[in-house]
FIROKE-473711 format. One record per residue (C-alpha): x, y, z; residue in three letters. Coordinates in pm, whole numbers, always signed. Example, Ala and Ser with C-alpha at 12.3 -4.5 7.8 and 13.67 -1.06 7.14 Angstrom:
{atom {+1230, -450, +780}, "ALA"};
{atom {+1367, -106, +714}, "SER"};
//
This chain:
{atom {+244, +37310, -3470}, "MET"};
{atom {+562, +37416, -3303}, "LYS"};
{atom {+481, +37194, -3004}, "ARG"};
{atom {+437, +36891, -3237}, "TRP"};
{atom {+768, +36958, -3406}, "ILE"};
{atom {+938, +36988, -3070}, "THR"};
{atom {+796, +36656, -2959}, "ARG"};
{atom {+909, +36490, -3281}, "LEU"};
{atom {+1260, +36624, -3238}, "VAL"};
{atom {+1268, +36494, -2881}, "VAL"};
{atom {+1144, +36151, -2989}, "VAL"};
{atom {+1399, +36130, -3269}, "LEU"};
{atom {+1675, +36238, -3036}, "ALA"};
{atom {+1577, +35975, -2783}, "LEU"};
{atom {+1556, +35710, -3057}, "ALA"};
{atom {+1896, +35814, -3184}, "GLY"};
{atom {+2042, +35798, -2839}, "ALA"};
{atom {+1894, +35453, -2778}, "VAL"};
{atom {+2011, +35329, -3119}, "THR"};
{atom {+2355, +35475, -3065}, "GLY"};
{atom {+2377, +35320, -2724}, "GLY"};
{atom {+2263, +34984, -2861}, "PHE"};
{atom {+2518, +34994, -3141}, "LEU"};
{atom {+2791, +35090, -2897}, "ALA"};
{atom {+2690, +34798, -2675}, "TRP"};
{atom {+2697, +34562, -2977}, "CYS"};
{atom {+3040, +34689, -3081}, "ALA"};
{atom {+3171, +34624, -2731}, "ALA"};
{atom {+3025, +34272, -2731}, "ARG"};
{atom {+3179, +34203, -3073}, "MET"};
{atom {+3532, +34263, -2952}, "SER"};
{atom {+3513, +34109, -2605}, "GLU"};
{atom {+3661, +33759, -2537}, "PRO"};
{atom {+3428, +33479, -2640}, "GLY"};
{atom {+3305, +33184, -2430}, "PRO"};
{atom {+3534, +32913, -2574}, "ALA"};
{atom {+3759, +32797, -2291}, "ALA"};
{atom {+3990, +32602, -2525}, "ALA"};
{atom {+4082, +32600, -2895}, "PRO"};
{atom {+3781, +32470, -3087}, "THR"};
{atom {+3747, +32321, -3434}, "THR"};
{atom {+3422, +32377, -3623}, "VAL"};
{atom {+3339, +32247, -3971}, "VAL"};
{atom {+3109, +32476, -4169}, "ILE"};
{atom {+2950, +32271, -4449}, "PRO"};
{atom {+2901, +32407, -4799}, "HIS"};
{atom {+2560, +32562, -4849}, "GLY"};
{atom {+2508, +32651, -4482}, "ALA"};
{atom {+2318, +32977, -4432}, "ASN"};
{atom {+2393, +33238, -4167}, "SER"};
{atom {+2137, +33098, -3925}, "ALA"};
{atom {+2281, +32748, -3959}, "GLY"};
{atom {+2635, +32877, -3909}, "ILE"};
{atom {+2530, +33074, -3602}, "ALA"};
{atom {+2373, +32762, -3452}, "GLN"};
{atom {+2685, +32552, -3520}, "LEU"};
{atom {+2904, +32813, -3353}, "LEU"};
{atom {+2667, +32833, -3056}, "LYS"};
{atom {+2662, +32453, -3013}, "GLU"};
{atom {+3043, +32443, -3031}, "ALA"};
{atom {+3066, +32707, -2760}, "GLY"};
{atom {+3243, +32958, -2981}, "VAL"};
{atom {+2975, +33232, -2971}, "VAL"};
{atom {+2742, +33331, -2689}, "GLU"};
{atom {+2489, +33541, -2880}, "ARG"};
{atom {+2391, +33389, -3218}, "PRO"};
{atom {+2157, +33682, -3287}, "TRP"};
{atom {+2452, +33922, -3270}, "LEU"};
{atom {+2641, +33704, -3519}, "PHE"};
{atom {+2339, +33722, -3751}, "LEU"};
{atom {+2304, +34097, -3703}, "LEU"};
{atom {+2667, +34161, -3790}, "GLU"};
{atom {+2678, +33926, -4089}, "THR"};
{atom {+2353, +34065, -4235}, "HIS"};
{atom {+2403, +34436, -4162}, "LEU"};
{atom {+2778, +34469, -4128}, "GLY"};
{atom {+3050, +34480, -4391}, "ALA"};
{atom {+3169, +34123, -4329}, "LYS"};
{atom {+2943, +33926, -4562}, "GLN"};
{atom {+3022, +33622, -4776}, "GLY"};
{atom {+3129, +33369, -4513}, "LEU"};
{atom {+3325, +33072, -4649}, "ARG"};
{atom {+3267, +32706, -4572}, "ALA"};
{atom {+3545, +32486, -4437}, "GLY"};
{atom {+3718, +32370, -4122}, "GLU"};
{atom {+3808, +32646, -3877}, "TYR"};
{atom {+4036, +32624, -3577}, "GLY"};
{atom {+3921, +32900, -3344}, "PHE"};
{atom {+4156, +32995, -3058}, "PRO"};
{atom {+4035, +32999, -2698}, "ALA"};
{atom {+3817, +33299, -2609}, "HIS"};
{atom {+3812, +33415, -2970}, "VAL"};
{atom {+3600, +33729, -3010}, "SER"};
{atom {+3293, +33734, -3231}, "LEU"};
{atom {+3459, +33995, -3450}, "ALA"};
{atom {+3757, +33762, -3504}, "SER"};
{atom {+3526, +33466, -3577}, "VAL"};
{atom {+3349, +33660, -3851}, "ILE"};
{atom {+3676, +33796, -3990}, "ASP"};
{atom {+3831, +33448, -4008}, "MET"};
{atom {+3528, +33311, -4192}, "MET"};
{atom {+3511, +33610, -4423}, "HIS"};
{atom {+3876, +33558, -4525}, "ARG"};
{atom {+3846, +33178, -4541}, "GLY"};
{atom {+4121, +33125, -4282}, "GLN"};
{atom {+4061, +32749, -4269}, "VAL"};
{atom {+4273, +32478, -4107}, "VAL"};
{atom {+4553, +32357, -4334}, "ILE"};
{atom {+4646, +31988, -4307}, "HIS"};
{atom {+4968, +31828, -4430}, "ARG"};
{atom {+5037, +31487, -4579}, "PHE"};
{atom {+5398, +31376, -4620}, "THR"};
{atom {+5513, +31111, -4865}, "VAL"};
{atom {+5856, +30989, -4754}, "ALA"};
{atom {+6116, +30883, -5008}, "GLU"};
{atom {+6113, +30512, -5084}, "GLY"};
{atom {+5753, +30433, -4989}, "LEU"};
{atom {+5559, +30209, -5224}, "THR"};
{atom {+5222, +30306, -5367}, "VAL"};
{atom {+5068, +30045, -5136}, "TYR"};
{atom {+5216, +30222, -4833}, "GLN"};
{atom {+5119, +30571, -4951}, "VAL"};
{atom {+4759, +30471, -5021}, "LEU"};
{atom {+4730, +30298, -4683}, "ALA"};
{atom {+4828, +30626, -4514}, "ALA"};
{atom {+4609, +30830, -4746}, "LEU"};
{atom {+4301, +30629, -4653}, "ARG"};
{atom {+4362, +30718, -4288}, "GLN"};
{atom {+4444, +31086, -4348}, "ALA"};
{atom {+4220, +31319, -4149}, "GLU"};
{atom {+3989, +31551, -4337}, "GLY"};
{atom {+4015, +31400, -4685}, "LEU"};
{atom {+3703, +31286, -4867}, "SER"};
{atom {+3612, +31017, -5119}, "GLY"};
{atom {+3746, +30677, -5208}, "LYS"};
{atom {+4053, +30615, -5421}, "ILE"};
{atom {+3890, +30530, -5750}, "GLU"};
{atom {+4197, +30415, -5944}, "MET"};
{atom {+4528, +30330, -5770}, "PRO"};
{atom {+4821, +30511, -5935}, "PRO"};
{atom {+5115, +30334, -6095}, "ASP"};
{atom {+5412, +30243, -5879}, "GLU"};
{atom {+5673, +30517, -5877}, "GLY"};
{atom {+5434, +30787, -5997}, "SER"};
{atom {+5399, +30976, -5665}, "LEU"};
{atom {+5652, +31246, -5580}, "MET"};
{atom {+5778, +31223, -5220}, "PRO"};
{atom {+5727, +31559, -5049}, "GLN"};
{atom {+5481, +31731, -4814}, "THR"};
{atom {+5140, +31824, -4953}, "TYR"};
{atom {+4898, +32071, -4793}, "PHE"};
{atom {+4522, +32036, -4814}, "TYR"};
{atom {+4198, +32161, -4661}, "SER"};
{atom {+3912, +31970, -4502}, "PHE"};
{atom {+3697, +31807, -4769}, "GLY"};
{atom {+3963, +31788, -5040}, "ASP"};
{atom {+3945, +31454, -5221}, "SER"};
{atom {+4196, +31172, -5198}, "ARG"};
{atom {+4198, +31138, -5574}, "ASP"};
{atom {+4270, +31510, -5603}, "GLY"};
{atom {+4573, +31477, -5376}, "LEU"};
{atom {+4694, +31175, -5575}, "ILE"};
{atom {+4668, +31381, -5893}, "ASN"};
{atom {+4886, +31648, -5734}, "ARG"};
{atom {+5147, +31388, -5637}, "MET"};
{atom {+5148, +31244, -5989}, "THR"};
{atom {+5175, +31585, -6148}, "ARG"};
{atom {+5468, +31673, -5921}, "ALA"};
{atom {+5655, +31356, -6022}, "MET"};
{atom {+5591, +31414, -6393}, "ASN"};
{atom {+5709, +31774, -6366}, "GLU"};
{atom {+6026, +31670, -6182}, "ALA"};
{atom {+6121, +31408, -6441}, "ILE"};
{atom {+6036, +31636, -6733}, "ASP"};
{atom {+6259, +31903, -6579}, "GLU"};
{atom {+6555, +31676, -6498}, "MET"};
{atom {+6565, +31440, -6798}, "TRP"};
{atom {+6691, +31691, -7059}, "PRO"};
{atom {+6981, +31786, -6828}, "GLN"};
{atom {+7103, +31425, -6782}, "ARG"};
{atom {+7466, +31326, -6820}, "ALA"};
{atom {+7575, +31198, -7160}, "ALA"};
{atom {+7619, +30827, -7231}, "GLY"};
{atom {+7373, +30685, -6981}, "LEU"};
{atom {+7240, +30337, -7072}, "PRO"};
{atom {+6883, +30460, -7023}, "LEU"};
{atom {+6646, +30484, -7317}, "SER"};
{atom {+6376, +30702, -7164}, "ASN"};
{atom {+6242, +30874, -6854}, "LYS"};
{atom {+6063, +30560, -6736}, "ILE"};
{atom {+6389, +30366, -6720}, "GLU"};
{atom {+6543, +30650, -6520}, "ALA"};
{atom {+6249, +30634, -6280}, "LEU"};
{atom {+6286, +30256, -6243}, "VAL"};
{atom {+6656, +30277, -6162}, "LEU"};
{atom {+6601, +30571, -5926}, "ALA"};
{atom {+6351, +30361, -5731}, "SER"};
{atom {+6615, +30088, -5686}, "ILE"};
{atom {+6878, +30340, -5576}, "VAL"};
{atom {+6625, +30486, -5330}, "GLU"};
{atom {+6571, +30152, -5160}, "ARG"};
{atom {+6938, +30053, -5159}, "GLU"};
{atom {+7064, +30336, -4938}, "THR"};
{atom {+6931, +30592, -4693}, "ALA"};
{atom {+7256, +30792, -4703}, "ILE"};
{atom {+7226, +31084, -4950}, "PRO"};
{atom {+7599, +31096, -5023}, "GLU"};
{atom {+7595, +30734, -5143}, "GLU"};
{atom {+7321, +30765, -5400}, "ARG"};
{atom {+7536, +30885, -5695}, "PRO"};
{atom {+7785, +30604, -5619}, "HIS"};
{atom {+7514, +30337, -5596}, "ILE"};
{atom {+7366, +30469, -5921}, "ALA"};
{atom {+7708, +30448, -6089}, "ALA"};
{atom {+7742, +30081, -5993}, "VAL"};
{atom {+7406, +29988, -6142}, "PHE"};
{atom {+7467, +30194, -6457}, "LEU"};
{atom {+7806, +30027, -6502}, "ASN"};
{atom {+7644, +29685, -6468}, "ARG"};
{atom {+7380, +29775, -6724}, "LEU"};
{atom {+7651, +29881, -6969}, "LYS"};
{atom {+7829, +29547, -6923}, "GLN"};
{atom {+7505, +29344, -6938}, "HIS"};
{atom {+7553, +29223, -6583}, "MET"};
{atom {+7252, +29141, -6366}, "LYS"};
{atom {+7178, +29416, -6117}, "LEU"};
{atom {+7135, +29171, -5825}, "GLN"};
{atom {+6947, +29417, -5607}, "SER"};
{atom {+6782, +29277, -5294}, "ASP"};
{atom {+6507, +29544, -5284}, "PRO"};
{atom {+6376, +29428, -5622}, "THR"};
{atom {+6335, +29076, -5483}, "VAL"};
{atom {+6167, +29212, -5172}, "ILE"};
{atom {+5920, +29397, -5396}, "TYR"};
{atom {+5848, +29075, -5583}, "ALA"};
{atom {+5796, +28846, -5284}, "VAL"};
{atom {+5596, +29108, -5089}, "SER"};
{atom {+5359, +29146, -5386}, "HIS"};
{atom {+5431, +29515, -5422}, "GLY"};
{atom {+5410, +29610, -5055}, "GLU"};
{atom {+5787, +29658, -5040}, "GLY"};
{atom {+5834, +29528, -4685}, "LEU"};
{atom {+5937, +29197, -4533}, "LEU"};
{atom {+5955, +29098, -4167}, "ASP"};
{atom {+6259, +28878, -4227}, "HIS"};
{atom {+6583, +28862, -4422}, "ALA"};
{atom {+6563, +28729, -4777}, "LEU"};
{atom {+6604, +28353, -4796}, "SER"};
{atom {+6786, +28158, -5067}, "HIS"};
{atom {+6452, +28036, -5199}, "ASP"};
{atom {+6320, +28392, -5219}, "GLU"};
{atom {+6631, +28505, -5407}, "LEU"};
{atom {+6539, +28243, -5669}, "ALA"};
{atom {+6179, +28370, -5701}, "THR"};
{atom {+6052, +28358, -6058}, "ALA"};
{atom {+5956, +28720, -6121}, "SER"};
{atom {+6046, +28987, -6374}, "PRO"};
{atom {+6131, +29203, -6070}, "PHE"};
{atom {+6395, +28956, -5949}, "ASN"};
{atom {+6716, +29115, -6074}, "THR"};
{atom {+6915, +28813, -5955}, "TYR"};
{atom {+6734, +28606, -6216}, "ALA"};
{atom {+6661, +28862, -6491}, "VAL"};
{atom {+6912, +29078, -6672}, "GLU"};
{atom {+6850, +29449, -6702}, "GLY"};
{atom {+6597, +29669, -6532}, "LEU"};
{atom {+6275, +29532, -6384}, "PRO"};
{atom {+5953, +29615, -6574}, "PRO"};
{atom {+5863, +29902, -6343}, "GLY"};
{atom {+5964, +30100, -6034}, "PRO"};
{atom {+5972, +29932, -5693}, "ILE"};
{atom {+5887, +30246, -5491}, "CYS"};
{atom {+5840, +30620, -5524}, "ASN"};
{atom {+6189, +30775, -5549}, "PRO"};
{atom {+6269, +31128, -5440}, "GLY"};
{atom {+6441, +31400, -5638}, "ARG"};
{atom {+6783, +31312, -5492}, "ALA"};
{atom {+6768, +30957, -5626}, "SER"};
{atom {+6648, +31078, -5966}, "LEU"};
{atom {+6934, +31326, -5971}, "GLN"};
{atom {+7180, +31052, -5873}, "ALA"};
{atom {+7073, +30831, -6163}, "VAL"};
{atom {+7086, +31114, -6416}, "LEU"};
{atom {+7417, +31248, -6280}, "HIS"};
{atom {+7603, +30948, -6134}, "PRO"};
{atom {+7944, +30953, -5972}, "LEU"};
{atom {+8235, +30898, -6211}, "ALA"};
{atom {+8332, +30547, -6100}, "SER"};
{atom {+8427, +30208, -6243}, "ASP"};
{atom {+8286, +30017, -5944}, "ASP"};
{atom {+8066, +29717, -6015}, "LEU"};
{atom {+7991, +29593, -5664}, "TYR"};
{atom {+7887, +29717, -5321}, "PHE"};
{atom {+7797, +29556, -4992}, "VAL"};
{atom {+7697, +29684, -4647}, "ALA"};
{atom {+7994, +29802, -4441}, "ASP"};
{atom {+7835, +29738, -4102}, "GLY"};
{atom {+7792, +30107, -4020}, "SER"};
{atom {+7474, +30177, -4215}, "GLY"};
{atom {+7657, +30254, -4538}, "GLY"};
{atom {+7829, +30053, -4810}, "HIS"};
{atom {+8178, +29965, -4930}, "VAL"};
{atom {+8241, +29954, -5305}, "PHE"};
{atom {+8462, +29743, -5530}, "ALA"};
{atom {+8571, +29727, -5893}, "LYS"};
{atom {+8648, +29354, -5903}, "THR"};
{atom {+8473, +29041, -5780}, "LEU"};
{atom {+8777, +28943, -5577}, "GLY"};
{atom {+8776, +29273, -5390}, "GLU"};
{atom {+8402, +29246, -5341}, "HIS"};
{atom {+8431, +28895, -5198}, "ASN"};
{atom {+8685, +29022, -4945}, "ARG"};
{atom {+8441, +29298, -4846}, "ASN"};
{atom {+8163, +29042, -4806}, "VAL"};
{atom {+8390, +28824, -4589}, "ALA"};
{atom {+8471, +29125, -4371}, "ARG"};
{atom {+8098, +29192, -4327}, "LEU"};
{atom {+8036, +28830, -4227}, "ARG"};
{atom {+8309, +28856, -3963}, "ARG"};
{atom {+8146, +29168, -3823}, "MET"};
{atom {+7811, +28990, -3818}, "GLU"};
{atom {+7945, +28689, -3627}, "ASP"};
{atom {+8135, +28912, -3382}, "GLY"};
{atom {+8492, +28818, -3481}, "THR"};
{atom {+8554, +29170, -3615}, "LEU"};
{atom {+8429, +29488, -3443}, "PRO"};
{atom {+8197, +29700, -3660}, "PRO"};
{atom {+8293, +30056, -3759}, "PRO"};
{atom {+8121, +30363, -3616}, "ALA"};
{atom {+7762, +30396, -3731}, "VAL"};
{atom {+7715, +30654, -4004}, "LYS"};
{atom {+7458, +30927, -3949}, "LYS"};
{atom {+7169, +30916, -4192}, "VAL"};
{atom {+7054, +31255, -4318}, "LYS"};
{atom {+6773, +31123, -4533}, "SER"};
{atom {+6412, +31214, -4458}, "ALA"};
{atom {+6313, +30850, -4478}, "ARG"};
//
């Protein structure tokens, strides 16, 4: 009996030593550098089981021993791996791979909507954006997308990102409208959005926006036509907002509710997606009596209170354009556009 017990103890001791040695070997393999010679991106689909994930990682060259991955994920503490797109660094260890997937440390993409882009332009870029899924089921209204940078993960939907852009614009207007200056000739938030879109396309210089806004607001108060070139460009480009040539006299006479040379007041809708700065400029314009502005040849504008002064500014610009008058120094544009 004693001999049998002794043998059992010896066998158990040997088994324990072997098991301990095996576990120590596994622990060492878990923390050693992996086989990936370069950063590697792997997409783990939703619903993938551990065996499927292990095979994907093996095929991508991220792990060398799929069975060790399975052993650790089934027996270890790191369970509940999350689907998504992972950017694994070169020679990432198996322990780090499992930890990243356990925490859901997926790749984060960014999509930037610049101030002044039309919905047509934003959607064109959105369709090409890497990692997004699904078609755009219903194009949003012009002016409804807030220009800023949006972050998303692989597999997020295009419609979902559009909803975030729309929500951001609505929240910005709802926040800013109650704080507007008194006496503005704007009946509602939509009119503020429309005018902000015109201001956005008229200047890329942030400091000019409140002055440009003041001119248009003054003209609205006096029932003068806004005579904004960007509104005509929007009309003749069928909402794309871009032309490959200067506006012609015929185009300035285009019959369209967006042609502010032909129609008094605001156009029926925005002509682009304005940023917060242009919305702020419209709701808090510069205190000015100016009714006119024209390019000054340096990237900015020169303003005037009277038509006579404005005509002299236009004549000066024409002289700069034909070379009889040297242009001023080019102004630096600080806008993100």
